[in-house]
C-alpha positions in Angstrom: -28.0 38.7 -21.0 -32.4 39.4 -22.2 -34.2 38.3 -24.9 -33.4 40.5 -27.7 -29.8 39.9 -26.6 -29.5 35.8 -27.4 -29.8 36.2 -31.4 -26.2 37.5 -31.4 -24.5 34.0 -31.1 -21.2 35.4 -32.2 -21.0 37.4 -29.0 -20.2 35.1 -26.1 -21.7 34.8 -22.9 -19.6 36.4 -20.4 -18.8 39.2 -23.2 -23.1 40.2 -22.5 -23.0 39.3 -19.0 -20.1 42.0 -18.5 -21.7 44.5 -20.1 -24.0 44.0 -18.0 -22.9 43.9 -14.9 -20.4 46.7 -15.5 -23.4 49.0 -17.1 -26.6 48.4 -15.6 -26.3 51.1 -13.1 -25.2 53.5 -15.2 -27.7 56.7 -15.5 -26.6 57.0 -19.5 -26.8 55.3 -22.4 -24.3 52.8 -23.4 -24.6 51.1 -26.2 -22.3 47.4 -26.5 -22.2 47.9 -30.4 -20.1 45.9 -33.9 -18.0 47.8 -36.3 -21.0 47.3 -39.1 -23.2 50.0 -36.4 -25.6 46.8 -35.2 -25.9 47.6 -31.1 -26.1 44.5 -29.3 -26.2 44.8 -25.8 -27.9 48.0 -24.2 -28.3 48.7 -20.6 -31.5 49.8 -19.4 -31.0 53.9 -19.4 -30.2 53.3 -23.5 -32.9 50.9 -23.0 -35.7 53.4 -21.8 -35.3 56.0 -24.7 -35.9 53.6 -26.5 -32.1 52.0 -27.4 -32.8 47.9 -29.0 -30.0 45.3 -29.6 -30.6 44.9 -33.0 -30.9 48.2 -34.3 -28.1 50.4 -36.2 -26.9 53.3 -34.1 -26.8 55.9 -36.4 -30.7 55.1 -37.2 -31.0 57.2 -33.7 -29.9 60.4 -35.4 -32.1 59.6 -38.3 -29.5 59.3 -41.0 -28.7 56.0 -42.7 -25.9 56.2 -42.8 -23.0 56.8 -39.5 -23.6 59.8 -37.7 -20.8 62.6 -39.1 -19.5 62.8 -35.3 -19.3 59.4 -34.5 -15.3 58.0 -34.1 -15.9 54.3 -33.7 -13.9 54.0 -37.1 -10.9 56.2 -35.2 -12.0 54.4 -32.0 -11.8 50.6 -33.4 -8.7 51.6 -36.5 -6.6 52.9 -33.6 -7.7 50.4 -31.3 -7.8 52.8 -28.5 -11.4 55.1 -26.7 -11.8 58.6 -28.8 -13.6 61.1 -26.8 -15.8 63.9 -28.8 -17.1 66.6 -26.4 -19.6 68.5 -28.7 -23.3 70.5 -28.4 -25.7 69.5 -29.6 -28.3 71.5 -31.4 -31.4 69.8 -31.4 -31.4 69.3 -28.3 -29.6 72.2 -26.6 -27.2 70.5 -24.5 -23.7 69.7 -23.9 -23.1 65.1 -24.6 -19.0 63.9 -23.9 -18.9 61.1 -25.6 -17.2 57.8 -25.7 -15.8 54.9 -28.3 -14.3 52.3 -26.6 -12.8 48.9 -28.4 -12.6 46.5 -25.9 -9.3 45.4 -24.6 -8.8 41.7 -25.9 -12.2 41.2 -27.9 -12.1 42.0 -31.6 -15.4 43.1 -33.9 -16.8 45.2 -30.3 -16.8 49.1 -29.1 -18.4 49.8 -26.4 -20.3 54.0 -26.6 -21.7 56.2 -24.6 -22.1 60.0 -23.9 -23.2 61.9 -20.8 -25.5 65.0 -21.2 -23.0 67.4 -19.2 -24.9 70.5 -20.1 -25.1 71.2 -16.1 -21.4 71.6 -15.7 -20.6 73.3 -18.7 -19.4 77.6 -16.9 -20.2 79.9 -20.0 -16.3 81.1 -19.5 -15.2 78.1 -21.0 -16.9 78.3 -24.2 -15.8 81.6 -25.8 -13.5 81.5 -28.7 -10.2 80.4 -28.8 -10.2 78.8 -25.1 -8.3 75.9 -24.9 -9.4 74.5 -21.3 
């Protein structure tokens, strides 16, 4: 846990320690987030691109409300991981995103997205493909 995470006194220290133990080596940004979209922890890859605890995750995209593609509400409502494969026009990349509630911990979810552009084959992009 670093100094920016210490102001989240309602989050048990063992939760923050577990987050960092499991996600600090992940090459893509990973955030531990509250349902109100406040980021409570971020791995080094997230911090490297300016994602800091204390801000709302949706501010990363610019809007003043949750992103249209956000699946956090569904994940929290169903208490299950939700996956979304999307193409970002702005970055011209394919992203494999996840929103995962923490098992046995209410009020927190994990959010991360991996850039899978290098793995996408053109033949899978045709309309109607169910691959």
